[in-house]
C-alpha positions in Angstrom: 175.0 310.8 219.1 174.1 308.3 216.3 177.0 306.5 214.8 175.2 304.9 211.9 177.3 304.5 208.7 175.9 302.3 206.0 177.8 299.2 205.1 175.8 298.1 202.0 173.6 300.2 199.8 171.4 299.6 196.9 170.5 302.3 194.3 167.3 301.3 192.5 166.9 303.0 189.1 170.6 304.0 188.7 171.6 305.6 185.4 174.2 308.1 184.1 174.3 311.4 185.9 173.1 311.7 189.5 172.5 308.0 190.0 176.1 307.2 188.9 177.4 310.0 191.0 175.7 308.7 194.1 177.1 305.2 193.4 180.6 306.7 193.1 180.3 308.6 196.4 179.1 305.5 198.2 182.0 303.5 196.9 184.4 306.2 197.8 183.1 306.0 201.4 183.9 302.3 201.4 180.3 301.3 201.2 179.4 298.1 199.3 177.2 299.2 196.4 174.4 297.3 194.7 172.9 298.6 191.4 169.5 297.9 189.9 168.4 299.1 186.5 166.8 297.8 183.3 169.9 298.3 181.1 172.4 295.6 181.6 174.9 297.3 179.3 175.1 300.4 181.6 175.1 298.3 184.8 178.1 296.4 183.6 179.9 299.6 182.6 179.3 301.4 185.9 180.2 298.3 188.0 183.5 297.9 186.2 184.3 301.6 187.0 183.3 301.2 190.7 185.3 298.0 191.2 188.5 300.1 190.7 187.7 301.7 194.1 188.1 298.2 195.7 184.6 298.5 197.3 182.4 295.5 196.8 180.0 296.0 193.8 177.2 294.0 192.4 174.3 294.6 190.1 171.0 293.1 189.1 168.7 293.7 186.2 165.1 294.4 187.2 162.0 296.4 186.5 161.3 298.2 189.8 157.5 297.8 189.2 157.7 294.0 189.0 157.4 292.3 192.5 159.0 289.1 191.4 161.9 290.8 189.7 162.6 293.1 192.6 162.5 290.2 195.1 165.0 288.3 193.0 167.2 291.3 192.5 167.5 292.1 196.2 168.1 288.4 197.1 170.9 288.4 194.5 172.4 291.6 195.8 172.1 290.6 199.5 174.0 287.4 198.8 176.8 289.4 197.2 177.0 292.3 199.6 175.4 291.2 202.9 172.5 292.9 204.7 171.3 296.1 203.0 171.2 299.1 205.3 170.8 302.0 202.8 168.3 302.2 200.0 168.3 305.0 197.4 165.1 304.8 195.3 166.1 306.8 192.2 163.6 305.5 189.6 160.9 307.3 187.7 159.1 307.0 184.5 160.5 309.2 181.8 157.3 310.7 180.4 155.5 311.3 178.2 155.6 314.9 179.5 153.4 317.8 178.7 150.3 315.8 177.6 147.0 317.4 178.2 144.3 315.5 180.1 142.3 314.2 177.1 145.4 312.9 175.3 146.7 310.8 178.1 146.8 307.0 177.5 145.7 305.2 180.7 148.5 302.7 180.1 151.1 305.5 180.2 149.5 306.9 183.3 149.5 303.5 185.0 153.1 302.9 184.0 154.3 306.1 185.5 152.7 305.2 188.9 154.0 301.6 188.7 157.6 302.7 188.3 157.6 305.9 190.3 155.4 304.9 193.3 154.8 301.1 193.4 158.5 300.7 192.7 159.4 302.7 195.8 157.0 300.6 197.9 158.4 297.3 196.6 162.0 298.3 197.2 161.3 299.5 200.7 159.6 296.2 201.5 162.7 294.4 200.3 165.1 296.1 202.7 163.1 297.1 205.8 162.9 293.7 207.5 166.6 293.5 208.1 166.8 297.2 209.0 164.1 296.5 211.7 166.2 293.7 213.1 169.1 296.1 213.7 166.9 299.2 214.4 169.1 301.1 212.0 169.1 302.0 208.3 168.2 304.7 205.8 165.8 305.0 202.9 166.2 308.0 200.5 163.5 308.7 197.9 164.4 310.9 195.0 161.5 313.3 194.1 161.2 316.3 191.8 159.7 319.7 191.6 156.6 317.8 190.5 156.5 316.3 194.0 155.1 319.5 195.3 153.5 321.3 192.3 151.7 320.0 189.3 153.3 320.1 185.9 153.0 317.0 183.8 149.9 315.0 184.8 151.2 311.5 184.8 154.7 312.3 186.2 153.5 314.8 188.7 150.8 312.6 190.2 153.2 309.7 190.6 155.8 312.0 192.3 153.1 313.5 194.6 152.3 309.9 195.6 156.0 309.0 196.2 156.3 312.0 198.5 153.2 310.8 200.4 154.7 307.3 200.6 158.0 308.7 202.0 156.1 310.7 204.7 153.9 307.8 205.6 157.0 305.5 205.9 158.8 308.1 208.0 155.9 308.1 210.5 156.1 304.3 210.8 159.9 303.7 210.6 161.6 306.7 212.3 160.6 305.4 215.8 162.2 302.1 214.8 165.6 303.7 214.0 165.2 303.9 210.2 165.7 307.2 208.6 163.3 307.9 205.7 163.9 311.1 203.7 162.5 312.6 200.5 164.7 314.7 198.2 163.1 317.3 195.9 165.2 317.9 192.8 164.4 321.2 191.2 166.7 321.9 188.2 168.3 320.3 185.2 171.2 318.0 186.3 174.4 319.0 184.5 177.7 317.1 184.2 180.2 316.5 186.9 182.0 319.8 187.7 179.0 321.9 186.9 179.4 323.7 190.3 182.8 325.0 189.2 181.6 326.1 185.7 181.0 329.7 184.8 177.4 330.8 185.2 175.4 329.9 182.1 171.9 330.7 180.8 170.4 327.9 182.8 171.1 327.0 186.5 172.4 323.4 186.7 172.8 320.9 189.5 176.2 319.3 189.9 175.6 315.5 190.3 178.7 315.2 192.5 177.3 317.9 194.8 174.0 316.1 194.9 175.7 312.8 195.8 177.4 314.5 198.7 174.0 315.7 200.0 172.6 312.2 199.7 175.5 310.8 201.7 175.1 313.4 204.5 171.4 312.4 204.7 172.4 308.8 205.0 174.8 309.4 208.0 172.8 312.2 209.6 172.6 312.1 213.4 169.2 310.8 214.5 168.8 313.7 216.9 168.3 316.0 213.9 167.0 313.9 211.0 165.8 315.6 207.8 162.4 314.5 206.4 162.6 316.5 203.2 165.5 318.1 201.4 165.1 320.6 198.5 168.1 320.7 196.2 168.4 323.5 193.7 171.4 325.5 192.3 172.1 329.0 193.5 171.0 330.6 190.2 167.6 329.0 190.3 164.7 331.3 189.6 162.1 329.9 192.0 159.0 328.6 190.4 159.3 330.5 187.1 
């Protein structure tokens, strides 16, 4: 039976909601937590909250699509937290959504891919060498419904590509003891406690429940690893 339990994790693309919930869960499990985002104000706020758990916390400001910034960010976090053995890639470009083909600006399209797909590659490259040395580690990629069915052209195509990246890395890294998994998120993410709220007109995902699912993936026994996990609330109307 595998006994892997991450000691130091980095969440790339952390923000309010599910990213923050994952960070809190990791800190609760006594895992050192590194945070990467473009907003220093929020990084400082969340770090201060997590420090109350007495788990080591560090943050670095970086654009996940910039190789130099990502290299610097991971070096900074590694110095503060030690070797990184869990990566949660949680970044994606926030639109523009709903654009029709002829109205798409190539710059927006390229930016969506740079953040959502290239960012995943760069972050994986930053952590895999030390995972290979120990033949242990986990990389979790956050996807969306758009990972498996087209919706918004720029966003969907980058999410499709991220899913392909995750599957390709799994083929290479699973035999080396590194668990790579892709999580499909199919619903609007509500506030903490959503799971206990009365049913409303729209099915919502509870970010704390999501964080628990991420943690279980991270510590999953290697005899029964999950490649892809689909998270959706019980009231979801499939594909409507």
